[in-house]
PAVOZA-120135 format. One record per residue (C-alpha): residue number from 1; residue in three letters; chain; x, y, z. Coordinates in pm, 1 decimal. Example, Ala and Ser with C-alpha at 12.3 -4.5 7.8 and 13.67 -1.06 7.14 Angstrom:
<pts>
+------+------+-------+----------+----------+----------+
| resi | resn | chain |       c1 |       c2 |       c3 |
+------+------+-------+----------+----------+----------+
|    1 |  ALA |     A |   1230.0 |   -450.0 |    780.0 |
|    2 |  SER |     A |   1367.0 |   -106.0 |    714.0 |
+------+------+-------+----------+----------+----------+
</pts>
This chain:
<pts>
+------+------+-------+----------+----------+----------+
| resi | resn | chain |       c1 |       c2 |       c3 |
+------+------+-------+----------+----------+----------+
|    1 |  MET |     A |   1942.0 |   -863.9 |    -68.6 |
|    2 |  ALA |     A |   1626.4 |  -1069.5 |   -107.3 |
|    3 |  ARG |     A |   1518.5 |  -1005.4 |    251.3 |
|    4 |  ALA |     A |   1580.9 |   -631.4 |    222.2 |
|    5 |  SER |     A |   1386.8 |   -612.3 |   -103.7 |
|    6 |  HIS |     A |   1103.4 |   -811.7 |     50.6 |
|    7 |  ALA |     A |   1090.5 |   -580.2 |    351.6 |
|    8 |  LEU |     A |   1073.4 |   -276.6 |    121.8 |
|    9 |  ALA |     A |    800.4 |   -441.8 |    -85.1 |
|   10 |  GLU |     A |    600.1 |   -508.7 |    229.1 |
|   11 |  TRP |     A |    643.3 |   -148.0 |    346.5 |
|   12 |  HIS |     A |    529.1 |    -10.0 |     10.3 |
|   13 |  TYR |     A |    232.8 |   -248.2 |     12.2 |
|   14 |  TYR |     A |    117.9 |   -115.1 |    350.7 |
|   15 |  LYS |     A |    167.5 |    245.2 |    234.9 |
|   16 |  ALA |     A |    -41.5 |    166.4 |    -76.0 |
|   17 |  LYS |     A |   -313.5 |     11.7 |    138.6 |
|   18 |  GLU |     A |   -315.6 |    318.1 |    363.2 |
|   19 |  SER |     A |   -339.0 |    553.1 |     63.0 |
|   20 |  TYR |     A |   -614.2 |    342.6 |    -92.7 |
|   21 |  GLY |     A |   -812.2 |    370.4 |    231.6 |
|   22 |  LYS |     A |   -775.8 |    749.4 |    217.3 |
|   23 |  ASP |     A |   -895.6 |    754.7 |   -145.4 |
|   24 |  GLU |     A |   -552.3 |    867.9 |   -267.7 |
|   25 |  ALA |     A |   -526.9 |    657.7 |   -583.2 |
|   26 |  GLY |     A |   -211.0 |    824.8 |   -710.2 |
|   27 |  TYR |     A |    -11.4 |    747.8 |   -396.2 |
|   28 |  ALA |     A |   -155.4 |    398.2 |   -378.4 |
|   29 |  ALA |     A |    -60.1 |    323.8 |   -739.7 |
|   30 |  SER |     A |    288.3 |    467.2 |   -690.0 |
|   31 |  ASN |     A |    348.7 |    252.1 |   -382.1 |
|   32 |  LEU |     A |    210.3 |    -56.9 |   -553.7 |
|   33 |  LYS |     A |    451.4 |      2.5 |   -840.3 |
|   34 |  ALA |     A |    742.2 |     25.0 |   -593.7 |
|   35 |  ALA |     A |    622.5 |   -287.7 |   -410.6 |
|   36 |  ALA |     A |    607.7 |   -484.0 |   -736.1 |
|   37 |  SER |     A |    959.6 |   -373.8 |   -828.9 |
|   38 |  HIS |     A |   1097.0 |   -476.3 |   -490.1 |
|   39 |  LEU |     A |    918.5 |   -811.3 |   -507.9 |
|   40 |  GLN |     A |   1079.1 |   -879.8 |   -844.0 |
|   41 |  LEU |     A |   1420.7 |   -786.8 |   -700.8 |
|   42 |  ALA |     A |   1362.3 |  -1017.8 |   -404.0 |
|   43 |  ALA |     A |   1265.3 |  -1301.8 |   -636.9 |
|   44 |  SER |     A |   1566.7 |  -1243.5 |   -857.7 |
|   45 |  SER |     A |   1805.3 |  -1231.8 |   -560.2 |
|   46 |  SER |     A |   1668.2 |  -1556.2 |   -420.4 |
|   47 |  HIS |     A |   1647.4 |  -1730.7 |   -760.7 |
|   48 |  TYR |     A |   1269.9 |  -1763.1 |   -730.8 |
|   49 |  GLU |     A |   1020.0 |  -1729.2 |  -1013.6 |
|   50 |  PHE |     A |    669.0 |  -1601.8 |   -957.5 |
|   51 |  GLY |     A |    394.8 |  -1767.5 |  -1160.7 |
|   52 |  PRO |     A |    254.9 |  -1614.9 |  -1480.1 |
|   53 |  ASP |     A |    -48.4 |  -1465.0 |  -1304.4 |
|   54 |  THR |     A |    171.9 |  -1275.0 |  -1058.8 |
|   55 |  VAL |     A |    408.2 |  -1160.1 |  -1333.4 |
|   56 |  GLY |     A |    106.6 |  -1039.2 |  -1532.6 |
|   57 |  MET |     A |    -19.5 |   -850.9 |  -1228.5 |
|   58 |  PHE |     A |    319.5 |   -678.7 |  -1194.0 |
|   59 |  GLU |     A |    291.7 |   -565.8 |  -1557.3 |
|   60 |  SER |     A |    -60.5 |   -437.3 |  -1494.0 |
|   61 |  ILE |     A |     61.9 |   -241.3 |  -1192.3 |
|   62 |  ARG |     A |    336.1 |    -81.3 |  -1401.7 |
|   63 |  LYS |     A |     80.8 |     22.1 |  -1664.9 |
|   64 |  ASN |     A |   -157.6 |    155.4 |  -1400.4 |
|   65 |  GLY |     A |    125.2 |    353.3 |  -1240.4 |
|   66 |  LYS |     A |    206.1 |    504.6 |  -1578.6 |
|   67 |  MET |     A |   -158.9 |    603.2 |  -1625.6 |
|   68 |  ILE |     A |   -155.9 |    782.1 |  -1291.8 |
|   69 |  SER |     A |    169.3 |    962.5 |  -1371.6 |
|   70 |  ASP |     A |     16.1 |   1073.4 |  -1702.5 |
|   71 |  TYR |     A |   -269.5 |   1234.2 |  -1501.8 |
|   72 |  LYS |     A |   -528.5 |    980.5 |  -1599.5 |
|   73 |  LYS |     A |   -779.1 |    827.0 |  -1362.6 |
|   74 |  ILE |     A |   -761.4 |    466.8 |  -1250.8 |
|   75 |  ASP |     A |  -1054.9 |    245.7 |  -1162.4 |
|   76 |  ASN |     A |  -1072.8 |    200.7 |   -785.1 |
|   77 |  ASN |     A |  -1178.8 |   -162.6 |   -826.8 |
|   78 |  LEU |     A |   -870.4 |   -231.0 |  -1038.4 |
|   79 |  LEU |     A |   -652.7 |    -69.0 |   -774.0 |
|   80 |  GLY |     A |   -815.0 |   -286.4 |   -507.3 |
|   81 |  LYS |     A |   -749.9 |   -596.8 |   -716.3 |
|   82 |  ASP |     A |   -383.3 |   -497.6 |   -752.5 |
|   83 |  LEU |     A |   -360.7 |   -447.7 |   -374.9 |
|   84 |  ASP |     A |   -492.0 |   -799.4 |   -319.6 |
|   85 |  GLY |     A |   -244.3 |   -938.7 |   -571.3 |
|   86 |  VAL |     A |     53.0 |   -762.9 |   -414.4 |
|   87 |  GLU |     A |    -54.1 |   -878.2 |    -69.1 |
|   88 |  LYS |     A |    -55.4 |  -1237.6 |   -194.7 |
|   89 |  ALA |     A |    286.4 |  -1193.8 |   -360.8 |
|   90 |  VAL |     A |    435.6 |  -1039.1 |    -44.4 |
|   91 |  LYS |     A |    315.7 |  -1338.6 |    158.1 |
|   92 |  GLU |     A |    439.8 |  -1583.0 |   -106.0 |
|   93 |  MET |     A |    785.9 |  -1424.5 |   -112.9 |
|   94 |  GLY |     A |    795.8 |  -1420.0 |    267.6 |
|   95 |  ASP |     A |    721.4 |  -1793.4 |    274.8 |
|   96 |  VAL |     A |    992.8 |  -1858.4 |     16.5 |
|   97 |  LEU |     A |   1246.9 |  -1664.4 |    218.6 |
|   98 |  LYS |     A |   1153.9 |  -1852.4 |    538.3 |
|   99 |  THR |     A |   1200.1 |  -2183.2 |    359.4 |
|  100 |  THR |     A |   1538.6 |  -2090.3 |    211.9 |
|  101 |  ALA |     A |   1666.0 |  -1967.2 |    550.8 |
|  102 |  LYS |     A |   1650.9 |  -2318.8 |    695.5 |
+------+------+-------+----------+----------+----------+
</pts>
């Protein structure tokens, strides 16, 4: 389950990055929200705990996704920061899964 959730998180991250590049903040925020959810599922399935900064970033992404769904604008710089954070978390989870596979 952890590997499947990680793969989905990675896919949503790349979709968010693509949308961000096209200046489609709503799609980017939606995909970041999905990526964060899948990363948390992957961590839970593999009995891994992200650090407080990453957990805080996931909460921020959820709030930003809610703002978008409520038809409010989101700061592009904040969206870019969330993209960077999710990228780091995807890599971190990938490293964890490689280590536990051995």
